[in-house]
ChimeraX commands (.cxc) that place a marker at each C-alpha (Angstrom):
marker #1 position 56.29,140.96,129.76 radius 0.5
marker #1 position 55.48,137.36,128.82 radius 0.5
marker #1 position 58.28,134.88,129.20 radius 0.5
marker #1 position 59.64,133.38,125.98 radius 0.5
marker #1 position 59.01,129.68,125.49 radius 0.5
marker #1 position 62.47,127.98,125.89 radius 0.5
marker #1 position 61.53,125.33,123.29 radius 0.5
marker #1 position 60.60,128.00,120.78 radius 0.5
marker #1 position 63.92,129.74,121.40 radius 0.5
marker #1 position 65.81,126.48,120.87 radius 0.5
marker #1 position 63.98,125.79,117.59 radius 0.5
marker #1 position 64.78,129.31,116.40 radius 0.5
marker #1 position 68.48,128.86,117.23 radius 0.5
marker #1 position 68.58,125.52,115.39 radius 0.5
marker #1 position 66.90,127.03,112.31 radius 0.5
marker #1 position 69.36,129.93,112.41 radius 0.5
marker #1 position 72.36,127.57,112.66 radius 0.5
marker #1 position 71.10,125.35,109.82 radius 0.5
marker #1 position 70.40,128.43,107.70 radius 0.5
marker #1 position 73.92,129.78,108.25 radius 0.5
marker #1 position 75.46,126.42,107.31 radius 0.5
marker #1 position 73.29,126.25,104.18 radius 0.5
marker #1 position 74.36,129.76,103.17 radius 0.5
marker #1 position 78.03,128.85,103.61 radius 0.5
marker #1 position 77.65,125.66,101.53 radius 0.5
marker #1 position 75.76,127.48,98.78 radius 0.5
marker #1 position 78.40,130.24,98.74 radius 0.5
marker #1 position 81.17,127.63,98.41 radius 0.5
marker #1 position 79.21,125.89,95.65 radius 0.5
marker #1 position 78.88,129.18,93.80 radius 0.5
marker #1 position 82.61,129.82,94.25 radius 0.5
marker #1 position 83.88,126.38,93.21 radius 0.5
marker #1 position 81.14,125.19,90.86 radius 0.5
marker #1 position 81.40,121.79,92.51 radius 0.5
marker #1 position 79.18,119.85,94.91 radius 0.5
marker #1 position 80.32,118.89,97.44 radius 0.5
marker #1 position 82.64,121.90,97.40 radius 0.5
marker #1 position 85.02,120.44,99.99 radius 0.5
marker #1 position 86.85,117.14,100.50 radius 0.5
marker #1 position 88.65,115.85,103.58 radius 0.5
marker #1 position 92.18,114.55,103.00 radius 0.5
marker #1 position 92.60,111.11,104.58 radius 0.5
marker #1 position 96.14,110.02,103.68 radius 0.5
marker #1 position 99.70,111.34,103.92 radius 0.5
marker #1 position 100.43,110.92,100.19 radius 0.5
marker #1 position 100.59,114.69,99.58 radius 0.5
marker #1 position 102.47,115.92,102.66 radius 0.5
marker #1 position 105.68,117.93,102.30 radius 0.5
marker #1 position 106.61,117.98,105.99 radius 0.5
marker #1 position 105.85,115.14,108.44 radius 0.5
marker #1 position 105.20,117.67,111.20 radius 0.5
marker #1 position 102.51,119.38,109.09 radius 0.5
marker #1 position 102.65,122.48,106.97 radius 0.5
marker #1 position 100.06,125.08,105.99 radius 0.5
marker #1 position 100.15,125.40,102.21 radius 0.5
marker #1 position 100.74,121.75,101.40 radius 0.5
marker #1 position 98.06,119.07,101.75 radius 0.5
marker #1 position 98.07,117.19,105.06 radius 0.5
marker #1 position 95.68,114.53,106.32 radius 0.5
marker #1 position 92.86,116.28,108.15 radius 0.5
marker #1 position 92.84,119.33,105.88 radius 0.5
marker #1 position 89.72,120.48,104.05 radius 0.5
marker #1 position 90.37,121.23,100.37 radius 0.5
marker #1 position 88.13,123.28,98.11 radius 0.5
marker #1 position 87.22,121.38,94.92 radius 0.5
marker #1 position 87.02,123.63,91.85 radius 0.5
marker #1 position 85.18,122.32,88.81 radius 0.5
marker #1 position 87.57,122.37,85.87 radius 0.5
marker #1 position 87.52,121.05,82.32 radius 0.5
marker #1 position 90.01,118.23,81.66 radius 0.5
marker #1 position 91.72,120.28,78.96 radius 0.5
marker #1 position 92.21,123.22,81.34 radius 0.5
marker #1 position 94.15,121.29,83.97 radius 0.5
marker #1 position 97.81,122.38,84.06 radius 0.5
marker #1 position 100.27,119.50,84.44 radius 0.5
marker #1 position 103.68,119.55,86.08 radius 0.5
marker #1 position 105.27,119.09,82.66 radius 0.5
marker #1 position 103.44,122.13,81.26 radius 0.5
marker #1 position 104.10,124.30,84.31 radius 0.5
marker #1 position 107.85,123.59,84.14 radius 0.5
marker #1 position 108.17,124.10,80.37 radius 0.5
marker #1 position 109.65,127.56,79.77 radius 0.5
marker #1 position 107.98,127.76,76.34 radius 0.5
marker #1 position 104.52,126.94,77.69 radius 0.5
marker #1 position 101.95,129.66,78.42 radius 0.5
marker #1 position 101.40,128.14,81.88 radius 0.5
marker #1 position 105.08,128.14,82.85 radius 0.5
marker #1 position 105.51,128.88,86.56 radius 0.5
marker #1 position 102.02,127.81,87.64 radius 0.5
marker #1 position 102.15,126.31,91.15 radius 0.5
marker #1 position 99.62,124.68,93.44 radius 0.5
marker #1 position 100.12,123.41,97.00 radius 0.5
marker #1 position 103.87,123.67,96.99 radius 0.5
marker #1 position 104.84,122.32,93.55 radius 0.5
marker #1 position 104.39,123.07,89.85 radius 0.5
marker #1 position 101.14,122.06,88.20 radius 0.5
marker #1 position 97.61,121.36,89.42 radius 0.5
marker #1 position 96.52,118.89,92.06 radius 0.5
marker #1 position 93.44,117.01,90.88 radius 0.5
marker #1 position 90.73,114.98,92.60 radius 0.5
marker #1 position 89.61,111.94,90.61 radius 0.5
marker #1 position 87.68,108.68,90.85 radius 0.5
marker #1 position 89.83,105.58,90.52 radius 0.5
marker #1 position 89.05,104.13,87.08 radius 0.5
marker #1 position 85.77,106.04,87.28 radius 0.5
marker #1 position 84.50,103.64,89.95 radius 0.5
marker #1 position 82.95,104.20,93.37 radius 0.5
marker #1 position 85.23,104.56,96.36 radius 0.5
marker #1 position 87.36,107.15,98.09 radius 0.5
marker #1 position 88.61,109.64,95.48 radius 0.5
marker #1 position 92.33,110.27,95.01 radius 0.5
marker #1 position 93.87,113.74,95.39 radius 0.5
marker #1 position 97.24,113.76,93.59 radius 0.5
marker #1 position 99.24,115.97,91.24 radius 0.5
marker #1 position 98.83,115.79,87.45 radius 0.5
marker #1 position 102.38,115.14,86.17 radius 0.5
marker #1 position 101.81,114.89,82.44 radius 0.5
marker #1 position 99.00,114.55,79.91 radius 0.5
marker #1 position 99.03,111.96,77.11 radius 0.5
marker #1 position 96.92,112.67,74.02 radius 0.5
marker #1 position 96.65,110.62,70.80 radius 0.5
marker #1 position 98.53,111.74,67.71 radius 0.5
marker #1 position 98.07,109.11,64.98 radius 0.5
marker #1 position 95.02,106.84,65.13 radius 0.5
marker #1 position 93.51,104.02,63.08 radius 0.5
marker #1 position 90.15,102.34,62.66 radius 0.5
marker #1 position 89.31,99.30,64.81 radius 0.5
marker #1 position 88.83,96.16,62.68 radius 0.5
marker #1 position 86.97,93.15,64.07 radius 0.5
marker #1 position 87.06,94.73,67.50 radius 0.5
marker #1 position 90.85,94.70,67.60 radius 0.5
marker #1 position 93.92,96.68,66.53 radius 0.5
marker #1 position 96.71,95.29,64.35 radius 0.5
marker #1 position 98.90,98.13,65.59 radius 0.5
marker #1 position 98.85,100.46,68.55 radius 0.5
marker #1 position 96.53,100.39,71.53 radius 0.5
marker #1 position 92.80,99.77,71.40 radius 0.5
marker #1 position 91.07,102.57,73.30 radius 0.5
marker #1 position 87.73,100.86,73.87 radius 0.5
marker #1 position 86.14,103.94,75.45 radius 0.5
marker #1 position 86.19,105.80,72.11 radius 0.5
marker #1 position 86.61,102.87,69.71 radius 0.5
marker #1 position 89.90,103.77,68.02 radius 0.5
marker #1 position 93.40,102.37,67.68 radius 0.5
marker #1 position 95.98,104.80,69.03 radius 0.5
marker #1 position 99.26,104.49,67.15 radius 0.5
marker #1 position 101.27,107.29,68.71 radius 0.5
marker #1 position 101.18,109.88,71.48 radius 0.5
marker #1 position 101.94,113.53,72.23 radius 0.5
marker #1 position 102.88,114.86,75.68 radius 0.5
marker #1 position 102.25,118.62,76.03 radius 0.5
marker #1 position 104.97,120.43,77.96 radius 0.5
marker #1 position 107.67,118.12,76.58 radius 0.5
marker #1 position 109.30,117.46,73.20 radius 0.5
marker #1 position 107.50,114.13,72.84 radius 0.5
marker #1 position 105.48,114.09,69.62 radius 0.5
marker #1 position 104.19,111.16,67.59 radius 0.5
marker #1 position 105.82,108.60,69.93 radius 0.5
marker #1 position 104.69,104.97,69.98 radius 0.5
marker #1 position 105.62,104.77,73.65 radius 0.5
marker #1 position 106.58,107.37,76.20 radius 0.5
marker #1 position 110.01,107.64,77.79 radius 0.5
marker #1 position 110.99,110.83,79.54 radius 0.5
marker #1 position 113.34,111.86,82.33 radius 0.5
marker #1 position 112.23,114.71,84.60 radius 0.5
marker #1 position 115.83,115.81,85.07 radius 0.5
marker #1 position 115.45,119.54,84.41 radius 0.5
marker #1 position 116.75,119.11,80.85 radius 0.5
marker #1 position 114.38,116.81,78.97 radius 0.5
marker #1 position 111.55,118.04,81.21 radius 0.5
marker #1 position 111.15,119.98,84.45 radius 0.5
marker #1 position 113.07,118.45,87.33 radius 0.5
marker #1 position 111.03,116.26,89.66 radius 0.5
marker #1 position 112.99,115.00,92.66 radius 0.5
marker #1 position 111.87,111.72,94.19 radius 0.5
marker #1 position 112.94,112.80,97.68 radius 0.5
marker #1 position 114.81,109.51,98.11 radius 0.5
marker #1 position 116.52,107.16,95.69 radius 0.5
marker #1 position 113.58,105.54,93.96 radius 0.5
marker #1 position 113.92,102.65,91.49 radius 0.5
marker #1 position 117.65,103.36,91.25 radius 0.5
marker #1 position 117.12,107.05,90.49 radius 0.5
marker #1 position 116.73,110.31,92.38 radius 0.5
marker #1 position 114.42,111.78,89.72 radius 0.5
marker #1 position 111.18,110.73,88.07 radius 0.5
marker #1 position 111.70,108.58,84.97 radius 0.5
marker #1 position 108.88,107.35,82.73 radius 0.5
marker #1 position 110.12,104.34,80.75 radius 0.5
marker #1 position 108.53,102.98,77.55 radius 0.5
marker #1 position 104.99,103.58,78.79 radius 0.5
marker #1 position 102.17,102.64,76.43 radius 0.5
marker #1 position 99.01,104.17,77.91 radius 0.5
marker #1 position 95.75,102.36,77.26 radius 0.5
marker #1 position 93.96,105.65,76.62 radius 0.5
marker #1 position 94.49,109.40,76.90 radius 0.5
marker #1 position 94.67,110.93,80.36 radius 0.5
marker #1 position 96.92,112.19,83.14 radius 0.5
marker #1 position 99.86,110.45,84.76 radius 0.5
marker #1 position 99.38,111.26,88.46 radius 0.5
marker #1 position 101.56,111.15,91.55 radius 0.5
marker #1 position 101.30,111.97,95.25 radius 0.5
marker #1 position 103.92,114.52,96.31 radius 0.5
marker #1 position 105.02,112.22,99.17 radius 0.5
marker #1 position 105.00,108.97,97.18 radius 0.5
marker #1 position 108.66,109.12,96.09 radius 0.5
marker #1 position 107.95,108.80,92.36 radius 0.5
marker #1 position 105.67,105.77,92.75 radius 0.5
marker #1 position 103.06,106.91,90.22 radius 0.5
marker #1 position 99.39,105.97,90.46 radius 0.5
marker #1 position 99.50,104.23,87.06 radius 0.5
marker #1 position 101.98,101.65,88.33 radius 0.5
marker #1 position 105.09,99.93,87.04 radius 0.5
marker #1 position 104.06,99.98,83.37 radius 0.5
marker #1 position 104.70,103.73,83.46 radius 0.5
marker #1 position 107.47,104.07,86.05 radius 0.5
marker #1 position 109.38,100.88,86.96 radius 0.5
marker #1 position 109.01,99.94,90.61 radius 0.5
marker #1 position 105.80,101.91,91.14 radius 0.5
marker #1 position 103.22,100.14,93.27 radius 0.5
marker #1 position 100.31,102.03,91.71 radius 0.5
marker #1 position 96.86,102.92,93.02 radius 0.5
marker #1 position 94.12,100.29,92.71 radius 0.5
marker #1 position 90.37,100.18,92.30 radius 0.5
marker #1 position 88.10,97.13,92.13 radius 0.5
marker #1 position 89.11,96.62,88.48 radius 0.5
marker #1 position 92.87,96.92,89.04 radius 0.5
marker #1 position 95.57,99.57,88.82 radius 0.5
marker #1 position 94.28,102.95,87.69 radius 0.5
marker #1 position 94.84,104.05,84.13 radius 0.5
marker #1 position 95.62,107.55,82.92 radius 0.5
marker #1 position 92.97,109.83,84.43 radius 0.5
marker #1 position 90.20,110.44,81.89 radius 0.5
marker #1 position 87.98,113.52,81.65 radius 0.5
marker #1 position 84.94,111.71,83.07 radius 0.5
marker #1 position 86.94,110.50,86.09 radius 0.5
marker #1 position 87.93,114.04,87.00 radius 0.5
marker #1 position 86.03,115.47,89.98 radius 0.5
marker #1 position 87.87,118.77,90.13 radius 0.5
marker #1 position 91.06,120.66,90.89 radius 0.5
marker #1 position 92.28,121.28,94.43 radius 0.5
marker #1 position 91.87,124.90,95.43 radius 0.5
marker #1 position 92.30,126.63,98.77 radius 0.5
marker #1 position 93.15,124.75,101.93 radius 0.5
marker #1 position 91.28,124.97,105.24 radius 0.5
marker #1 position 93.75,123.34,107.62 radius 0.5
marker #1 position 92.94,121.05,110.57 radius 0.5
marker #1 position 89.13,121.18,110.53 radius 0.5
marker #1 position 88.78,117.88,108.67 radius 0.5
marker #1 position 90.37,116.09,111.64 radius 0.5
marker #1 position 86.97,116.13,113.35 radius 0.5
marker #1 position 85.43,114.19,110.46 radius 0.5
marker #1 position 88.28,111.65,110.49 radius 0.5
marker #1 position 87.76,111.09,114.23 radius 0.5
marker #1 position 84.24,109.80,113.62 radius 0.5
marker #1 position 84.86,108.01,110.31 radius 0.5
marker #1 position 83.85,104.39,109.91 radius 0.5
marker #1 position 85.92,101.30,109.22 radius 0.5
marker #1 position 86.38,102.22,105.54 radius 0.5
marker #1 position 88.54,105.22,106.53 radius 0.5
marker #1 position 92.09,105.24,107.92 radius 0.5
marker #1 position 90.88,107.65,110.58 radius 0.5
marker #1 position 93.45,109.93,112.22 radius 0.5
marker #1 position 96.47,107.66,111.75 radius 0.5
marker #1 position 98.04,109.96,109.11 radius 0.5
marker #1 position 97.16,113.28,110.77 radius 0.5
marker #1 position 100.29,115.23,111.87 radius 0.5
marker #1 position 100.53,115.86,115.62 radius 0.5
marker #1 position 100.69,119.59,115.02 radius 0.5
marker #1 position 97.21,119.50,113.47 radius 0.5
marker #1 position 95.70,118.34,116.78 radius 0.5
marker #1 position 97.50,121.17,118.59 radius 0.5
marker #1 position 96.31,123.85,116.16 radius 0.5
marker #1 position 92.78,122.41,116.05 radius 0.5
marker #1 position 92.58,122.54,119.85 radius 0.5
marker #1 position 93.90,126.10,119.79 radius 0.5
marker #1 position 91.33,127.07,117.18 radius 0.5
marker #1 position 88.46,125.59,119.24 radius 0.5
marker #1 position 89.64,127.41,122.38 radius 0.5
marker #1 position 89.95,130.66,120.42 radius 0.5
marker #1 position 86.41,130.30,119.05 radius 0.5
marker #1 position 85.04,129.66,122.56 radius 0.5
marker #1 position 86.90,132.61,124.06 radius 0.5
marker #1 position 86.18,135.02,121.20 radius 0.5
marker #1 position 82.65,136.00,122.33 radius 0.5
marker #1 position 83.82,136.53,125.93 radius 0.5
marker #1 position 86.69,138.76,124.80 radius 0.5
marker #1 position 84.91,140.58,121.99 radius 0.5
marker #1 position 81.65,141.37,123.83 radius 0.5
marker #1 position 83.07,143.91,126.33 radius 0.5
marker #1 position 85.28,145.41,123.62 radius 0.5
marker #1 position 82.24,145.80,121.38 radius 0.5
marker #1 position 80.19,147.37,124.16 radius 0.5
marker #1 position 83.01,149.81,124.93 radius 0.5
marker #1 position 83.36,150.77,121.27 radius 0.5
marker #1 position 79.62,151.31,120.96 radius 0.5
marker #1 position 79.48,153.35,124.17 radius 0.5
marker #1 position 82.17,155.71,122.93 radius 0.5
marker #1 position 81.00,155.92,119.32 radius 0.5
marker #1 position 80.11,159.45,118.06 radius 0.5
marker #1 position 76.77,158.16,116.76 radius 0.5
marker #1 position 75.70,156.91,120.21 radius 0.5
marker #1 position 76.88,160.10,121.93 radius 0.5
marker #1 position 74.92,162.19,119.42 radius 0.5
marker #1 position 71.84,160.01,119.90 radius 0.5
marker #1 position 72.10,160.40,123.69 radius 0.5
marker #1 position 72.45,164.17,123.30 radius 0.5
marker #1 position 69.38,164.31,121.08 radius 0.5
marker #1 position 67.39,162.18,123.55 radius 0.5
marker #1 position 68.37,164.53,126.39 radius 0.5
marker #1 position 67.39,167.57,124.34 radius 0.5
marker #1 position 64.04,165.99,123.47 radius 0.5
marker #1 position 63.44,165.26,127.16 radius 0.5
marker #1 position 64.16,168.91,128.10 radius 0.5
marker #1 position 61.89,170.22,125.36 radius 0.5
marker #1 position 59.14,167.83,126.48 radius 0.5
marker #1 position 59.52,168.93,130.11 radius 0.5
marker #1 position 59.34,172.62,129.19 radius 0.5
marker #1 position 56.23,171.94,127.12 radius 0.5
marker #1 position 54.54,170.27,130.10 radius 0.5
marker #1 position 55.37,173.25,132.37 radius 0.5
marker #1 position 53.69,175.65,129.94 radius 0.5
marker link #1:1,2 radius 0.2
marker link #1:2,3 radius 0.2
marker link #1:3,4 radius 0.2
marker link #1:4,5 radius 0.2
marker link #1:5,6 radius 0.2
marker link #1:6,7 radius 0.2
marker link #1:7,8 radius 0.2
marker link #1:8,9 radius 0.2
marker link #1:9,10 radius 0.2
marker link #1:10,11 radius 0.2
marker link #1:11,12 radius 0.2
marker link #1:12,13 radius 0.2
marker link #1:13,14 radius 0.2
marker link #1:14,15 radius 0.2
marker link #1:15,16 radius 0.2
marker link #1:16,17 radius 0.2
marker link #1:17,18 radius 0.2
marker link #1:18,19 radius 0.2
marker link #1:19,20 radius 0.2
marker link #1:20,21 radius 0.2
marker link #1:21,22 radius 0.2
marker link #1:22,23 radius 0.2
marker link #1:23,24 radius 0.2
marker link #1:24,25 radius 0.2
marker link #1:25,26 radius 0.2
marker link #1:26,27 radius 0.2
marker link #1:27,28 radius 0.2
marker link #1:28,29 radius 0.2
marker link #1:29,30 radius 0.2
marker link #1:30,31 radius 0.2
marker link #1:31,32 radius 0.2
marker link #1:32,33 radius 0.2
marker link #1:33,34 radius 0.2
marker link #1:34,35 radius 0.2
marker link #1:35,36 radius 0.2
marker link #1:36,37 radius 0.2
marker link #1:37,38 radius 0.2
marker link #1:38,39 radius 0.2
marker link #1:39,40 radius 0.2
marker link #1:40,41 radius 0.2
marker link #1:41,42 radius 0.2
marker link #1:42,43 radius 0.2
marker link #1:43,44 radius 0.2
marker link #1:44,45 radius 0.2
marker link #1:45,46 radius 0.2
marker link #1:46,47 radius 0.2
marker link #1:47,48 radius 0.2
marker link #1:48,49 radius 0.2
marker link #1:49,50 radius 0.2
marker link #1:50,51 radius 0.2
marker link #1:51,52 radius 0.2
marker link #1:52,53 radius 0.2
marker link #1:53,54 radius 0.2
marker link #1:54,55 radius 0.2
marker link #1:55,56 radius 0.2
marker link #1:56,57 radius 0.2
marker link #1:57,58 radius 0.2
marker link #1:58,59 radius 0.2
marker link #1:59,60 radius 0.2
marker link #1:60,61 radius 0.2
marker link #1:61,62 radius 0.2
marker link #1:62,63 radius 0.2
marker link #1:63,64 radius 0.2
marker link #1:64,65 radius 0.2
marker link #1:65,66 radius 0.2
marker link #1:66,67 radius 0.2
marker link #1:67,68 radius 0.2
marker link #1:68,69 radius 0.2
marker link #1:69,70 radius 0.2
marker link #1:70,71 radius 0.2
marker link #1:71,72 radius 0.2
marker link #1:72,73 radius 0.2
marker link #1:73,74 radius 0.2
marker link #1:74,75 radius 0.2
marker link #1:75,76 radius 0.2
marker link #1:76,77 radius 0.2
marker link #1:77,78 radius 0.2
marker link #1:78,79 radius 0.2
marker link #1:79,80 radius 0.2
marker link #1:80,81 radius 0.2
marker link #1:81,82 radius 0.2
marker link #1:82,83 radius 0.2
marker link #1:83,84 radius 0.2
marker link #1:84,85 radius 0.2
marker link #1:85,86 radius 0.2
marker link #1:86,87 radius 0.2
marker link #1:87,88 radius 0.2
marker link #1:88,89 radius 0.2
marker link #1:89,90 radius 0.2
marker link #1:90,91 radius 0.2
marker link #1:91,92 radius 0.2
marker link #1:92,93 radius 0.2
marker link #1:93,94 radius 0.2
marker link #1:94,95 radius 0.2
marker link #1:95,96 radius 0.2
marker link #1:96,97 radius 0.2
marker link #1:97,98 radius 0.2
marker link #1:98,99 radius 0.2
marker link #1:99,100 radius 0.2
marker link #1:100,101 radius 0.2
marker link #1:101,102 radius 0.2
marker link #1:102,103 radius 0.2
marker link #1:103,104 radius 0.2
marker link #1:104,105 radius 0.2
marker link #1:105,106 radius 0.2
marker link #1:106,107 radius 0.2
marker link #1:107,108 radius 0.2
marker link #1:108,109 radius 0.2
marker link #1:109,110 radius 0.2
marker link #1:110,111 radius 0.2
marker link #1:111,112 radius 0.2
marker link #1:112,113 radius 0.2
marker link #1:113,114 radius 0.2
marker link #1:114,115 radius 0.2
marker link #1:115,116 radius 0.2
marker link #1:116,117 radius 0.2
marker link #1:117,118 radius 0.2
marker link #1:118,119 radius 0.2
marker link #1:119,120 radius 0.2
marker link #1:120,121 radius 0.2
marker link #1:121,122 radius 0.2
marker link #1:122,123 radius 0.2
marker link #1:123,124 radius 0.2
marker link #1:124,125 radius 0.2
marker link #1:125,126 radius 0.2
marker link #1:126,127 radius 0.2
marker link #1:127,128 radius 0.2
marker link #1:128,129 radius 0.2
marker link #1:129,130 radius 0.2
marker link #1:130,131 radius 0.2
marker link #1:131,132 radius 0.2
marker link #1:132,133 radius 0.2
marker link #1:133,134 radius 0.2
marker link #1:134,135 radius 0.2
marker link #1:135,136 radius 0.2
marker link #1:136,137 radius 0.2
marker link #1:137,138 radius 0.2
marker link #1:138,139 radius 0.2
marker link #1:139,140 radius 0.2
marker link #1:140,141 radius 0.2
marker link #1:141,142 radius 0.2
marker link #1:142,143 radius 0.2
marker link #1:143,144 radius 0.2
marker link #1:144,145 radius 0.2
marker link #1:145,146 radius 0.2
marker link #1:146,147 radius 0.2
marker link #1:147,148 radius 0.2
marker link #1:148,149 radius 0.2
marker link #1:149,150 radius 0.2
marker link #1:150,151 radius 0.2
marker link #1:151,152 radius 0.2
marker link #1:152,153 radius 0.2
marker link #1:153,154 radius 0.2
marker link #1:154,155 radius 0.2
marker link #1:155,156 radius 0.2
marker link #1:156,157 radius 0.2
marker link #1:157,158 radius 0.2
marker link #1:158,159 radius 0.2
marker link #1:159,160 radius 0.2
marker link #1:160,161 radius 0.2
marker link #1:161,162 radius 0.2
marker link #1:162,163 radius 0.2
marker link #1:163,164 radius 0.2
marker link #1:164,165 radius 0.2
marker link #1:165,166 radius 0.2
marker link #1:166,167 radius 0.2
marker link #1:167,168 radius 0.2
marker link #1:168,169 radius 0.2
marker link #1:169,170 radius 0.2
marker link #1:170,171 radius 0.2
marker link #1:171,172 radius 0.2
marker link #1:172,173 radius 0.2
marker link #1:173,174 radius 0.2
marker link #1:174,175 radius 0.2
marker link #1:175,176 radius 0.2
marker link #1:176,177 radius 0.2
marker link #1:177,178 radius 0.2
marker link #1:178,179 radius 0.2
marker link #1:179,180 radius 0.2
marker link #1:180,181 radius 0.2
marker link #1:181,182 radius 0.2
marker link #1:182,183 radius 0.2
marker link #1:183,184 radius 0.2
marker link #1:184,185 radius 0.2
marker link #1:185,186 radius 0.2
marker link #1:186,187 radius 0.2
marker link #1:187,188 radius 0.2
marker link #1:188,189 radius 0.2
marker link #1:189,190 radius 0.2
marker link #1:190,191 radius 0.2
marker link #1:191,192 radius 0.2
marker link #1:192,193 radius 0.2
marker link #1:193,194 radius 0.2
marker link #1:194,195 radius 0.2
marker link #1:195,196 radius 0.2
marker link #1:196,197 radius 0.2
marker link #1:197,198 radius 0.2
marker link #1:198,199 radius 0.2
marker link #1:199,200 radius 0.2
marker link #1:200,201 radius 0.2
marker link #1:201,202 radius 0.2
marker link #1:202,203 radius 0.2
marker link #1:203,204 radius 0.2
marker link #1:204,205 radius 0.2
marker link #1:205,206 radius 0.2
marker link #1:206,207 radius 0.2
marker link #1:207,208 radius 0.2
marker link #1:208,209 radius 0.2
marker link #1:209,210 radius 0.2
marker link #1:210,211 radius 0.2
marker link #1:211,212 radius 0.2
marker link #1:212,213 radius 0.2
marker link #1:213,214 radius 0.2
marker link #1:214,215 radius 0.2
marker link #1:215,216 radius 0.2
marker link #1:216,217 radius 0.2
marker link #1:217,218 radius 0.2
marker link #1:218,219 radius 0.2
marker link #1:219,220 radius 0.2
marker link #1:220,221 radius 0.2
marker link #1:221,222 radius 0.2
marker link #1:222,223 radius 0.2
marker link #1:223,224 radius 0.2
marker link #1:224,225 radius 0.2
marker link #1:225,226 radius 0.2
marker link #1:226,227 radius 0.2
marker link #1:227,228 radius 0.2
marker link #1:228,229 radius 0.2
marker link #1:229,230 radius 0.2
marker link #1:230,231 radius 0.2
marker link #1:231,232 radius 0.2
marker link #1:232,233 radius 0.2
marker link #1:233,234 radius 0.2
marker link #1:234,235 radius 0.2
marker link #1:235,236 radius 0.2
marker link #1:236,237 radius 0.2
marker link #1:237,238 radius 0.2
marker link #1:238,239 radius 0.2
marker link #1:239,240 radius 0.2
marker link #1:240,241 radius 0.2
marker link #1:241,242 radius 0.2
marker link #1:242,243 radius 0.2
marker link #1:243,244 radius 0.2
marker link #1:244,245 radius 0.2
marker link #1:245,246 radius 0.2
marker link #1:246,247 radius 0.2
marker link #1:247,248 radius 0.2
marker link #1:248,249 radius 0.2
marker link #1:249,250 radius 0.2
marker link #1:250,251 radius 0.2
marker link #1:251,252 radius 0.2
marker link #1:252,253 radius 0.2
marker link #1:253,254 radius 0.2
marker link #1:254,255 radius 0.2
marker link #1:255,256 radius 0.2
marker link #1:256,257 radius 0.2
marker link #1:257,258 radius 0.2
marker link #1:258,259 radius 0.2
marker link #1:259,260 radius 0.2
marker link #1:260,261 radius 0.2
marker link #1:261,262 radius 0.2
marker link #1:262,263 radius 0.2
marker link #1:263,264 radius 0.2
marker link #1:264,265 radius 0.2
marker link #1:265,266 radius 0.2
marker link #1:266,267 radius 0.2
marker link #1:267,268 radius 0.2
marker link #1:268,269 radius 0.2
marker link #1:269,270 radius 0.2
marker link #1:270,271 radius 0.2
marker link #1:271,272 radius 0.2
marker link #1:272,273 radius 0.2
marker link #1:273,274 radius 0.2
marker link #1:274,275 radius 0.2
marker link #1:275,276 radius 0.2
marker link #1:276,277 radius 0.2
marker link #1:277,278 radius 0.2
marker link #1:278,279 radius 0.2
marker link #1:279,280 radius 0.2
marker link #1:280,281 radius 0.2
marker link #1:281,282 radius 0.2
marker link #1:282,283 radius 0.2
marker link #1:283,284 radius 0.2
marker link #1:284,285 radius 0.2
marker link #1:285,286 radius 0.2
marker link #1:286,287 radius 0.2
marker link #1:287,288 radius 0.2
marker link #1:288,289 radius 0.2
marker link #1:289,290 radius 0.2
marker link #1:290,291 radius 0.2
marker link #1:291,292 radius 0.2
marker link #1:292,293 radius 0.2
marker link #1:293,294 radius 0.2
marker link #1:294,295 radius 0.2
marker link #1:295,296 radius 0.2
marker link #1:296,297 radius 0.2
marker link #1:297,298 radius 0.2
marker link #1:298,299 radius 0.2
marker link #1:299,300 radius 0.2
marker link #1:300,301 radius 0.2
marker link #1:301,302 radius 0.2
marker link #1:302,303 radius 0.2
marker link #1:303,304 radius 0.2
marker link #1:304,305 radius 0.2
marker link #1:305,306 radius 0.2
marker link #1:306,307 radius 0.2
marker link #1:307,308 radius 0.2
marker link #1:308,309 radius 0.2
marker link #1:309,310 radius 0.2
marker link #1:310,311 radius 0.2
marker link #1:311,312 radius 0.2
marker link #1:312,313 radius 0.2
marker link #1:313,314 radius 0.2
marker link #1:314,315 radius 0.2
marker link #1:315,316 radius 0.2
marker link #1:316,317 radius 0.2
marker link #1:317,318 radius 0.2
marker link #1:318,319 radius 0.2
marker link #1:319,320 radius 0.2
marker link #1:320,321 radius 0.2
view
């Protein structure tokens, strides 16, 4: 028998590996409707437990990104409103959806935070001489917004938005620590510049992404053009789906200078990642003899061996004749 060319075998193995990876990526794309279908979490802004926790979003986790229409995102306010059809909806440890969005629609590392509430225009007016005598000039759609609605709350036709997430006016949102003189999230006389989501990292102690204009004392999240505004539909990348813990740590280990690296990764993630790698290496060694034993004792193999023996006897008798 001719010996197999080692180089040819290596090429075949590489093609097989690349093909398997491509199949997995295409399957995830088909499942999520988004490309890329996964993002690596880099910061600790969404953690619920400093030691790491499966189910919440830790640095180093891989998160599936599901394509979702802006209008279909469920906010914390809606998910905690007993009269809302989406009451009780939870994602990654709290009410409402976690979204992935581009800061002010600009390039850069996307943000993965929870959608707290949605602001939509109620009364509007026509822009005159490129300005508004009243309300807010939403330049993206060319209208003056005079008042706002907030689904999931009782706020309707309000010129500015003030709401306490105290479990009475809206679902209770605890800050985790005393933040801005309060233990709960308070939006105070916020006048959004356009419709969108108010967003917040679960571990950011009520310091909302949209800054101090929405919640006093909030540091906000910034892009090249400044603090982010309410998250628009065209900034939305997707909604956070299932979590694949720990595996993103490998990517963070080799990230460049524009990434925080592994500084925010919980220590437990390194332990579980190492355990997972060891398990994957040992699995073939453990499973191979078990598989061989199962095959050797399978009824199908025993029957095949019996038939082979019978065929051999019949063949021998035929030769003797």
